[in-house]
C-alpha positions as CSV (number, residue, x, y, z in Angstrom):
1,X,124.9,145.7,50.1
2,X,124.3,144.6,53.7
3,X,125.3,141.1,54.7
4,X,124.9,139.2,58.0
5,X,128.6,139.7,58.6
6,X,128.5,143.5,58.7
7,X,126.4,145.7,60.9
8,X,124.7,147.6,58.0
9,X,122.3,150.4,58.9
10,X,119.0,148.8,59.7
11,X,118.2,148.0,63.3
12,X,117.8,144.3,62.3
13,X,121.3,144.2,60.8
14,X,122.7,145.9,63.9
15,X,121.1,143.4,66.2
16,X,122.2,140.4,64.2
17,X,125.8,141.7,64.1
18,X,125.7,142.4,67.9
19,X,124.5,138.8,68.7
20,X,126.9,137.2,66.2
21,X,129.8,139.0,67.9
22,X,129.1,137.2,71.2
23,X,128.9,133.7,69.8
24,X,131.4,131.1,70.9
25,X,133.9,129.8,68.2
26,X,132.2,126.4,68.2
27,X,129.4,124.5,70.0
28,X,132.1,122.3,71.5
29,X,133.1,125.2,73.7
30,X,129.7,125.1,75.4
31,X,130.9,123.3,78.5
32,X,128.2,124.3,81.0
33,X,126.5,121.9,83.4
34,X,123.9,119.4,82.1
35,X,122.0,118.9,85.4
36,X,121.7,120.4,88.9
37,X,121.0,124.0,89.9
38,X,122.7,126.9,88.2
39,X,122.9,130.4,89.7
40,X,123.2,133.0,86.9
41,X,125.4,136.0,87.5
42,X,123.6,139.4,88.0
43,X,124.9,140.7,84.7
44,X,123.1,137.9,82.9
45,X,119.9,137.6,85.1
46,X,119.6,141.2,86.1
47,X,115.9,140.9,86.9
48,X,113.7,138.1,88.2
49,X,114.8,134.5,88.8
50,X,118.5,133.8,89.1
51,X,118.7,130.1,90.1
52,X,117.5,127.4,87.7
53,X,117.2,123.6,88.2
54,X,118.4,122.1,84.9
55,X,116.5,118.9,85.7
56,X,113.2,120.7,85.3
57,X,112.5,121.3,81.6
58,X,110.6,124.6,82.1
59,X,113.3,126.1,84.3
60,X,116.0,124.8,81.9
61,X,114.3,126.5,79.0
62,X,113.9,129.7,81.0
63,X,117.6,129.7,81.8
64,X,118.7,129.0,78.2
65,X,116.4,131.8,77.0
66,X,118.0,134.2,79.5
67,X,121.6,133.2,78.8
68,X,121.1,133.2,75.0
69,X,119.6,136.7,75.1
70,X,121.7,138.3,77.8
71,X,124.9,136.4,78.1
72,X,128.3,137.4,76.7
73,X,130.7,134.9,75.1
74,X,132.2,133.8,78.4
75,X,128.7,133.4,79.9
76,X,127.6,131.3,77.0
77,X,130.5,128.9,77.2
78,X,130.3,128.6,81.0
79,X,126.6,128.3,81.4
80,X,125.3,126.5,78.3
81,X,125.9,122.8,77.6
82,X,126.4,121.7,74.0
83,X,124.5,118.5,74.3
84,X,121.5,120.2,76.0
85,X,121.5,123.0,73.5
86,X,121.5,120.6,70.5
87,X,118.9,118.3,72.0
88,X,116.6,121.1,73.1
89,X,117.1,123.7,70.4
90,X,113.6,123.4,68.9
91,X,112.1,124.8,72.1
92,X,114.6,127.7,73.0
93,X,114.6,128.8,69.3
94,X,111.0,129.7,69.7
95,X,111.6,131.6,72.9
96,X,114.3,134.0,71.6
97,X,114.2,136.8,69.1
98,X,114.4,136.2,65.4
99,X,117.7,138.1,65.2
100,X,119.3,136.0,68.0
101,X,118.0,132.8,66.5
102,X,119.3,133.7,63.1
103,X,122.7,134.6,64.5
104,X,123.0,131.1,66.1
105,X,121.6,129.2,63.2
106,X,123.8,131.0,60.7
107,X,126.9,130.3,62.8
108,X,126.0,126.7,63.6
109,X,124.1,125.0,60.8
110,X,123.6,121.9,63.0
111,X,121.1,124.0,64.9
112,X,119.2,125.3,61.8
113,X,118.0,121.8,61.0
114,X,116.5,121.3,64.4
115,X,113.2,123.0,64.1
116,X,110.6,120.3,64.7
117,X,109.5,119.8,68.3
118,X,110.1,116.4,69.8
């Protein structure tokens, strides 16, 4: 039987396992900035826009989408902010893949309940 804690053989299970392996140990470790301009490292933003103004909601959501999808554990903790992630989760959860969203919501149940848009 394949569970979300083992890679299994299906592509979906492999993706979930890969995303889950990058997650921080807790949301409290997300200590990134909550305002101002953030320049993403090239390994996270390897194409397109690299600097994001967190005070502009569309740019903030674009940055969170990129970091959630491309960032490794150290990137997640350095670039994402716990308060912003919790407050804004209903939007970025719709911008990322189902496998990525499920990995985050399985690991952090406080995110799973935040599905309605504000």
